[in-house]
One Martini backbone bead per residue (centre of mass of N, CA, C, O) as a GRO file, in nm:
protein
   92
    1UNK     BB    1  26.207   4.567   3.892
    2UNK     BB    2  26.008   4.637   4.163
    3UNK     BB    3  25.937   4.823   4.424
    4UNK     BB    4  25.861   4.790   4.747
    5UNK     BB    5  25.656   4.863   4.985
    6UNK     BB    6  25.703   5.021   5.302
    7UNK     BB    7  25.639   4.976   5.636
    8UNK     BB    8  25.613   5.205   5.907
    9UNK     BB    9  25.731   5.214   6.253
   10UNK     BB   10  25.678   5.375   6.584
   11UNK     BB   11  25.810   5.304   6.914
   12UNK     BB   12  25.738   5.349   7.264
   13UNK     BB   13  25.939   5.299   7.560
   14UNK     BB   14  25.960   5.162   7.900
   15UNK     BB   15  26.252   4.996   8.023
   16UNK     BB   16  26.125   4.777   7.792
   17UNK     BB   17  26.071   4.581   7.500
   18UNK     BB   18  25.879   4.361   7.646
   19UNK     BB   19  25.689   4.563   7.668
   20UNK     BB   20  25.453   4.762   7.600
   21UNK     BB   21  25.376   5.009   7.421
   22UNK     BB   22  25.301   5.344   7.482
   23UNK     BB   23  25.357   5.422   7.172
   24UNK     BB   24  25.224   5.451   6.826
   25UNK     BB   25  25.315   5.458   6.468
   26UNK     BB   26  25.223   5.487   6.117
   27UNK     BB   27  25.382   5.461   5.782
   28UNK     BB   28  25.498   5.519   5.430
   29UNK     BB   29  25.734   5.675   5.564
   30UNK     BB   30  26.006   5.761   5.695
   31UNK     BB   31  26.165   5.831   5.976
   32UNK     BB   32  26.352   6.004   6.148
   33UNK     BB   33  26.635   6.015   6.296
   34UNK     BB   34  26.764   5.842   6.588
   35UNK     BB   35  26.936   5.909   6.902
   36UNK     BB   36  27.120   5.866   7.152
   37UNK     BB   37  27.016   6.140   7.371
   38UNK     BB   38  26.773   6.235   7.269
   39UNK     BB   39  26.519   6.445   7.277
   40UNK     BB   40  26.175   6.387   7.384
   41UNK     BB   41  25.877   6.505   7.279
   42UNK     BB   42  25.579   6.443   7.484
   43UNK     BB   43  25.375   6.615   7.380
   44UNK     BB   44  25.057   6.452   7.384
   45UNK     BB   45  25.154   6.175   7.565
   46UNK     BB   46  25.054   6.175   7.863
   47UNK     BB   47  24.822   5.972   7.850
   48UNK     BB   48  24.997   5.729   7.760
   49UNK     BB   49  25.226   5.758   7.976
   50UNK     BB   50  25.101   5.868   8.280
   51UNK     BB   51  25.311   6.116   8.282
   52UNK     BB   52  25.466   6.419   8.384
   53UNK     BB   53  25.690   6.643   8.322
   54UNK     BB   54  25.874   6.859   8.457
   55UNK     BB   55  26.055   7.146   8.427
   56UNK     BB   56  26.328   6.960   8.510
   57UNK     BB   57  26.231   6.758   8.285
   58UNK     BB   58  26.312   6.481   8.050
   59UNK     BB   59  26.319   6.297   7.763
   60UNK     BB   60  26.532   6.016   7.673
   61UNK     BB   61  26.722   5.836   7.462
   62UNK     BB   62  26.858   5.492   7.548
   63UNK     BB   63  26.726   5.313   7.309
   64UNK     BB   64  26.762   5.113   7.000
   65UNK     BB   65  26.536   4.940   6.767
   66UNK     BB   66  26.540   4.719   6.481
   67UNK     BB   67  26.269   4.590   6.270
   68UNK     BB   68  26.260   4.336   6.025
   69UNK     BB   69  26.012   4.243   5.769
   70UNK     BB   70  25.874   3.944   5.571
   71UNK     BB   71  25.531   3.906   5.517
   72UNK     BB   72  25.386   3.810   5.245
   73UNK     BB   73  25.547   4.054   5.087
   74UNK     BB   74  25.566   4.239   5.349
   75UNK     BB   75  25.732   4.521   5.427
   76UNK     BB   76  25.912   4.608   5.739
   77UNK     BB   77  25.983   4.897   5.964
   78UNK     BB   78  26.086   4.906   6.305
   79UNK     BB   79  26.101   5.160   6.549
   80UNK     BB   80  26.258   5.142   6.873
   81UNK     BB   81  26.214   5.330   7.176
   82UNK     BB   82  26.383   5.420   7.476
   83UNK     BB   83  26.289   5.584   7.771
   84UNK     BB   84  26.400   5.856   7.998
   85UNK     BB   85  26.381   6.026   8.288
   86UNK     BB   86  26.534   6.348   8.318
   87UNK     BB   87  26.738   6.590   8.394
   88UNK     BB   88  26.798   6.877   8.220
   89UNK     BB   89  27.117   6.904   8.329
   90UNK     BB   90  27.192   6.634   8.230
   91UNK     BB   91  27.437   6.455   8.115
   92UNK     BB   92  27.448   6.245   7.796
   0.00000   0.00000   0.00000
């Protein structure tokens, strides 16, 4: 039995997973683990995000969702993260 290749995707959301992703990327290798409370470096995503964090703000991961699918023999793992703009000194 040979292992099937898995397609990986990573999507960033604001407020709700039912909205369209703010940003996404695909890869043939897994993405690093993400945890709730992680700081998300948004540099380079300001155009997609539509707003820039101030010096006193940062984006934090507030929810994570994993979606697995097998359609037509094509395996996929999608990691979806929801971000929130927080004050830098806020305990999370």
